[in-house]
N, C-alpha and C positions, 0 to 999 in steps of 0.2 A: 502493499500501498505507499510505503513511504518513497519507494523507490517512482513509484506512478504519481505521485503528487513532485516529485522531482522535476521527473520529465514534462507537467505539464508546466510548473514552473517556469522551466529552459523556453518552453514553446512559444508559454508567455513573452517574457522578453525577448526571445528572435523578436517574437512581431513586434513588442515596439521598439526594440529597437529599429526592425526596419517600413515604420509608422512611415509613410505619403498623406504627405497634406494635399488635397487637391484643388478646393477651395474657398476662399476666406474673404470675406468681407474689407472696407473699406476703413474701419476703424481698425484691425490687424495689421490691417495690411500696412500702415501707416508706427504699428509695433518695433517693425525691422529700417534699419539705416535705410536714408536715401542712399539706392542703386548710381545715381550720377551724380558729379554734380562741378558746377565749375566757379574757383572767382572771376573776377572780375579784368579781365584781360588787357584791358586797353585804359585800366587804370595801374596795373603789376607791369607791364612797360614802361608809365610817366617816369615811374621807380629811377632814378640815377644805380647804375649796377642790379634793376632786375629782373631777380630769373621767373619761371615759368614752370612748373613741368604736369607734365600729366602721367598718370602712372595707375595700376591697381592692387589691389588692396585686401590679403585675403583674411576675413573675422577671424577672432578664436575667444574665446574667455575663459580668467584662471582659474575658479572652480565649476560646478551645477552652472547655468545659469537654463533657468525660462525660455530666456527668451532666444536665444546659442540654439539649442535644442529646438524652439521653434523652427527657425530660419532652412537650419540642419534638415529637416523633416521639409520644409517646404519648397527648396531649393531642388530635394532629390525626384521631383514630379519634373526631369529634364525635358522633355517632351511638352509641355507648357508653358514652364516656368523657368526662367531666371535664374540663374546661378545668386542667390543674392548672399552665398558668403565669401564673396569675390566680388570688392564694388572702387567705384571706377570714381578716378578725384581728377582734374585740374586744380592745378595749388598753387598759386605765388608765393612762395615763398620767402619769397622780403621784406614780406606785408603779413602774411595769415599766418606764417614761420618764424616773428622776427625774431623771437625769444630765441629761438635756437639757431639763426643763422648767420650772426655775428661772428663764430664760431670756424664758418667752415672753410674760413682761408690756411686757417693756422693747425687744427688740431682733428676738427672735425671732418668727414664724407655727406656730400652733399646726399645717397641713399637713406643714412642713419639718424641725417634731421628730418628727413620727409615724413621715416618711418613714424620717429618720437613725435613729429607736430601732430601724425592725426593722429596719432594710438591716445594723446594727450584728450585732441579731443573729444575721441570715441568715447571712450569711458567719461570723461561728464557728462556726455546726452545719454550712453544706453549705456554703460557698464560695459564695453563690451571690451576689447581688443583688436587692432590692426597691424599687419606687417608684412612692412611691400614686398609687394607678388613678381615688379618688378615696373619697372620707371620710362616707359616708350619713349620720350625724348624729351626735352626744357629744353627755355628758348630763353633769352635775352634781349635785353632791350638792346645792347647794340648789337646785334647781331645784324648781317651787311648779308645783304642778295648777291650774287655769284654769278653770273652770267656765266656760262664758258661753249667749245667752238663744239656745239649740239644743236646749243641755243641759235646761235649768229645762222646755221647752217638751216636749219628750220625758217629759221626769217625770214633765210634768205629763195629758199624755194615759195614762201608764201609772195612775196618782192614779183619769184619769179612768171609764178602761175596767174597774178593780177595781168602783167605785160602782156604778157603773150594772153591773156583772155582781152586783154583793150588793145589793143594791136587785131588778133585777127576782128575783132567786134569793127575797127575803123574799117579795116581790109575787104572788110561786106558791105561798109550803109556810102564807102565813099565811089570804091572800082567796080561794085557790082552788085545786078541788077537785084531787088528780093526777088525771093524765089526761084533765083534763075542757077540752071544744074551746070554751068560751068561757073572757073574759078580752080585756085591754088585748095586741095577738097586741105590737106594739110595744115593753112590756116583757118577756112575756111569749119572747120571743126574747133575749135575756140570763137564761134561769132553767138556770141550772148543774143541775138534780134535773132538768130537765126534758131540755136538753143530749148531758146525760149519760146517758138512755134513749135519747136517736134513735142513740148512739156506740155503744150497747152492740146495740142491734136488730138482730135477722136481718136479710142480704142477703137484695135479691131481695122486699123484703117495697110494695106498692100496688096501684091502685085497677086496675091493667093486670096480668093475670098475667104474660104475659109480661115483665114485668122479672122475674121469677125467674130468669130464666136470664142476667141478665147479672150476677146480683151474680159471677161469676171473673175480674170483674176488679178485685174488692178485694185477692184472689189473688195476679194479677199486678201490682196497683199495688205491693204492699208488696216482693216479692220482687225486683222491678227497681231500688227505691227503695233498696234494699238494697244490689244493686248498687254503685248510685253511690254511693254511701256507702263506699265497701271503696277502687271507687276513686281514691276524693277522699281516703282518709286518706294511701293511700300520697303522696299529690300535696302532701297543705297540709306533712306533717310534712317534704319533702326541701327544703321552704322554709328549713323551719332549716339548723342546720348538723350536719353530720351528722359521728363520729367513724369512721365507719368506712365512708366509701366509695365503698373499694372492691368489702363489700358491694352496694351501691346495681347497679353497673359489672357484676356477677358473673350478675344478677338475668336478665340477656341475655338469656343463655348459657344456661340455664335453662327448659323446657321449658313448666313449671307456671304460671310465671311473664309466660308470655305472654301465656296469658287474658288479667293484668290489664293486659297496653299493649295489645291493640286492644278489648280491652273498649267500647271506648267505643260498640261496636257496641249494645251492650243499651241507653243509652240514647235508639237512634231507639223502642223498642219504646213508648213513650209517646207516639209518633207517632203508628204506627198505636192506640193507644186512644183518644188526643182523637179523629181521624179516623172510627173505625170506631162511636164512640157520635154524632158528629154527623150520621152519614147516617144514623141505625137513629132517633132519639130526631126527627130532623125528620120522616121521615117518620110515622112513628107521631102525633106531632102534626098533619101533612096530616090523619088520621083527621077529627078532631073540625072542623077548620076549615082555610081555606085559609089556601097560605104563601105571600105575597104581597109586595114590595120592604121596607114598611111592620114585615120582624120582620129585617131587617141589621140599622137599625140602633140597634134593640131588645135584636136579640142581642147585638151588641157591646156596648153596656152591660154589659147582662146578666153577662160576660161578664165582664170591666171593674170591676166591686165586687165580682167574688164572689173573683175571682186578689188586685187591689191591697190591702183593706188592712192584711190579714199583713203581705204581702210590703212594703208601703209601711214596716211601722213595724217589720219587720226591719231592712229598710232603714234606717231610724232612729235603732235600737237599736246601730249599725255606725257612722254619721257621727259617732256623741254619746258615748253610755255602755260601749262598747267600750275605747276607748282612755286609757277612765280605772278598766278592769278588769281591769289587770294593773299589774306594770312587772317590769323584768328588763331587760339586755342584746338583746334581738334585738325587746321587746316593739315600736316599733318598726318595725326590719324587715318583722314576718312584720301585725300588729294592724294596731300608727296610718295609716302606709300606708294600706290598703281604707280607713278612718275619710276617712280628705283627698278621695283616692279618691273614695269616695260626698258627701264632702260638695259636690263639683263636679257629677257627672253624675248626682242622684239624681233629675232631671225627665226625664234619659234610661232608667231603666228603669224606671218606674211608668206610664210612655208606651208602656213595648217596642220602641225602637225604639235599646237599647244592642249589638245583636252587630254596627250598622249605623257605628257611627260607631270605636271606641275604635279607639287604636292601639296605644297601649304602657301607660292610666292603664284601671285596667278595676278596676270595682266588682262586689261579689257574679258571680266569672265563671261559676258556673254558670248564673246569670240571665241565655245565653243561647239557653237550655231556654225559657223560657216567653215572651220573646222571636219566636223563629222560628216557633215552636209558635201566639201571639198573633196574629201576620201570615199562616199556612197559613191559618190556620182563620177570620179574614174571609171569604180568598178561598177558602176551601171552602164557610162559606155561599153567597158569592154564586151562586157557581155550584148548588150545593141549589135556589136561592130561584130563580132569572132562567131553569135551566135544568131543565124538569120532564120534559119525554117522557122515557121511558126511553132510547131510541133513540138520541135526543140528545144524553143523560149521559153514554153507551157511548164516543161517539167524543168528548167534553170530554173525559171519562178520561181513555181511548188520546191523543188528544192532550198533554192536558196529563200525564203521562208518558213516553211518548217523545222532548217537548223538557224536560223535570227530567233526562233521564239526558243529549239534548248541552249543555246547558251545564252540566253537571256535567264533560261529558269536557271539554269548550272551555276550561274552567279550568283543570284539569288540562292542559292542551295549554302553550297558547300562554302562560299564565303559572309552565310549568315549574316544577308544583309535586310534591309526594309523594302515591302514591296511599292513602297513610295518614298521619294525625298522630305523625309521628317522635318516640314520647316518652322523648325525649334524655335524658338527667340532667339540662343545661342547660335545657332546653328547662321539667322539670319548675324549676326555680329560680324561672325568671322567671314562670310563672304563662306561657307563649305566646306574650308578649306582642311575639318575632322571626319566631314562625312564619305562612311568611301562608298553611299550607296550615290552621292552624286563624282564621284570619281571613277567611280569602274566600272558603270552602270548608263546613268543617266546622259554628261557627258562626250562616254564612246561613240565614235561611229560604227564599227559594228554592232553593236547591242540594239539600234534605230536600223537593221538591215529591215526589222518587219516590215517596219510604215515604209522604208521608202520603194518596199517589194511591190508594196500596195499601189503604189505610183506610179511604174514603172507596169505592169500592167492595166494600170488604169485609161493609161496612157494610149495602152500598145490598143485594145478594145473601142476606144473611141474614135480613133483611128480606123479600126476597122468596120465601125457598124454607120462612121461618116462617107467610105468609101462606098460601102454597098449599098451605102440611102439605105438603111434602116428605119423601117415604119414603127416609130413610137408614139404614136395616137390613139391602138390600139390602148398605151398603159395610160391616157390622163387621165381613166376612171378609178385611178388610183393616185390621184394626188397631194388627194388626203394628206397623206401618209411623208405630204413633203416638211405638212407644217406642225405634222410628230419631232422630226427631228432635234428645231431647233430644242426646245421642252426635255427631250429621247437623251441631248450629250450631255445638259446641262441638270439631270440626274447622273452619269455615267463620271463625270466629273465629281460630286458630292460624294460620289459613292466611295471616297477616298477615304470620309470620315472619317469609318469604319477604327479608319490601325492610328484614330486620335479619343477613343474613344476612353473614360478612364480606368483604370483597373482592371482591362483585357489585353492580354499578351496573346494579337492572333497565329490562329499554330499556322506551323512549318507551311504543310499545304494549301492553306489560304494563300498568305503571300505570295509563293510561289507562283500557283497559279494567277494570283492578282499582277506581279508587276509582269507574267510573261503576257499576259493578252486584253490591259486595260488600253494601254497606246494604238496600239491594230483595230483593238472595236470603235475605240470613236474615231481611229483616224477613216473607219471603212464612213462613217455615215459621210466624215467631210467630202469623198469621191463620193460615195454616192449625189451629195450639194454639187458636188460639177458636173457630177456627170447628169442628172437629170433639169440643172439652168443648162449645160450646154446644146442638149434637145430639146430646149424650153418644151422639158412638161407639166411643167407649173409656170406659169406668164411673171406670176407677181413674187415672185423670188428669183427669180431668173431677170427682171426688171429693176430690184432693187441692187445685187451686187453689181448687175451692168450700167448701174446710177452713172451721166458722164459724169461726177461731180470725187466721182476714185479715181479720172484714171491720172490726175498730175499728183495728187498721190501714193495711185501706186506706183508708179516711175522713181517717185522719189524717196519709195519707205526705206527700199538701200538703205541710203546718207540715213533719216530719219532712226534706221536703226544705226549708225555707226553714232551721233552723237546723242542720241539721248539720256545719256548716261553722265555725260560731258556735266552737264547741265544739275543732274541729283546731284551727285559727288559731292559740287559743288556749293551747293543749296546747303547740304549735311555737315560742309566743309566750314561754310563762314560762319554759320553760331558759333554767338558768344555764353550762352543760357543756353538750358538742356530743350531739347521740343516739347512744346504741348501736343503731343498727340492726339487728334479728335477725323471721327466720319470727313467732317464739316475742311480741317488743310491740306485731308490728304485729297481730293476732291481737286481743293483749287492748285495745287500740286500738277495729282496727274494734269487736264486743263490745260498749265503754264508747258510741263513737261512733250504734249501733244502740239503747243500755239512755236515752242521755239524749234521743235524739231521737225514737223513737216516744213514748218521758215526756213531757220538756216539748214534745212533739208535743200529748201528749192537752190541755195545761192551756194552748197557744195553739187547738187547735181548739173546745174550750169557750168560753175570752175572747171568738176572735174570729170566727171563720172560722163558724161554725154564728151569733154571733149577727143576726153576719148576714145568710148566706144568712135567715134570720126572717125578718128586718127586710128582704129583697129580698120574702118572700111574703105579708107583712103588708101594703107596698104594690101588691102589684099583687092581690090580696085584694079582693072586693067591700067596699062602706060597710057592708049588714047584715049582717057577721060581726064589724065592732070592737063589739061586746057587752062590760061589763067585767060578774065574776066572780058 
């Protein structure tokens, strides 16, 4: 009997020691020390010898502390809660710690001063202790901005781009007639007037009337990039110091916010569009000339030339002038840190294998998509060129699709990964650098092959149906199905909420099956929407996605994708006080991000993206057409 009581007592102790607190009210929440705090940076920099340090501290207690026990239990629920055992401070050492600061240059170092200073303050307010975990950096009032050779090189590139576009524009306006087909194509490629005309031209216009059916992709690109900007808006703001972290933690129990947490499924729509157009356009090209193995290096080079110039310019800007563009207590933490990573890893980005090499340092985090899509593009191009018979293509695509599902399932099972990237508060703050699911599955090329294969199959089917003039009129009686696709898609996204249920550990079989199937299932609906719109099975939805206003947005969507995080990071970096997060604030930042991204995206498209495309067309044009005005 005694033994039984001892066992029960031991189990109770284990249960208590492993206790987790899932929810608390605002009163209980404010018992804990503030997770983030910032001293006045501007005032600190006015002080002679002013020193401002951003650092992290670990909380502890001298003996038993109910408050410390409470903090440990609350923080142990990492899926939805910040780690409140580690607090983050921006401290003006020369003011807040002046009682300790005077001996800095004599017998004591800065780490010791910061630790003692905050420890004393925390003991007075909460009867807890804090030990210095890490000094992120310290800024001094007499620090000077130092420009290096890379800054001047990038500045020279800006000047060159402005000059060549100015020369090309004046050449077009003064020496050439508007819309004239003659002239030096290399100079005319940099004519802002001509590129503006291309930007606002109706979609689907070209020598082949079948291209008219593809104008729906402008609408799909625009809507998808807005969703991406929205998700990154919340992500990058979370990199700053937040005044009300409880708001962030409560969003996990808000059904409407689950669209954000599992909305990464929408990003994979770009894979569907890319592969669909690859397969469809290659089939059209094959009507005019035989597709041989020579199209493989040519296609890869053309893609690299189309994507890389604006991408490289943004990476160069991040690496150089972005670090000088602002100042504040968080600027180095949020903005300059990315600059340092890009100065080290820019080559991985511009050659599109950054999604396989990063461990902790991430340059341009959303660049994983460009790398994965390029890798899949090369694979898709090789298959489309070398496997030409329809029956053989069918077999190869089926094998690729099944292999991709097996690969994703194997990663999830053998590496014990989550079914989805868990968007925990600390993962947001660290940009997923410690998230194995993100690094090993989400951003890799081979683990997104199932979605890309669906797009290839869709492009081949659409071409065959269009060529054979397949009659879709008999399917119009099922057009009501179109109206269910959007709510079903939302439900699929919200289904990821099952992995955020308090106190529930999903079984391994569910994790593996969900990780394996959720992306292709969701993108199958997207592919269905593309087919229905392309063949006008349902007119209302087709007219919406083909709206003329989406045309220019789709054309500059790539430039908007490259630019949007610069504005969001800068906003987080210039904050001098912790951000007060709420729904209204996030919506305002989203609207501003969309406006700036597409507005300046037009400038990047006119000055870089469109001219490069024009130069590529000039290089490929017959020599006889290279005439003067």
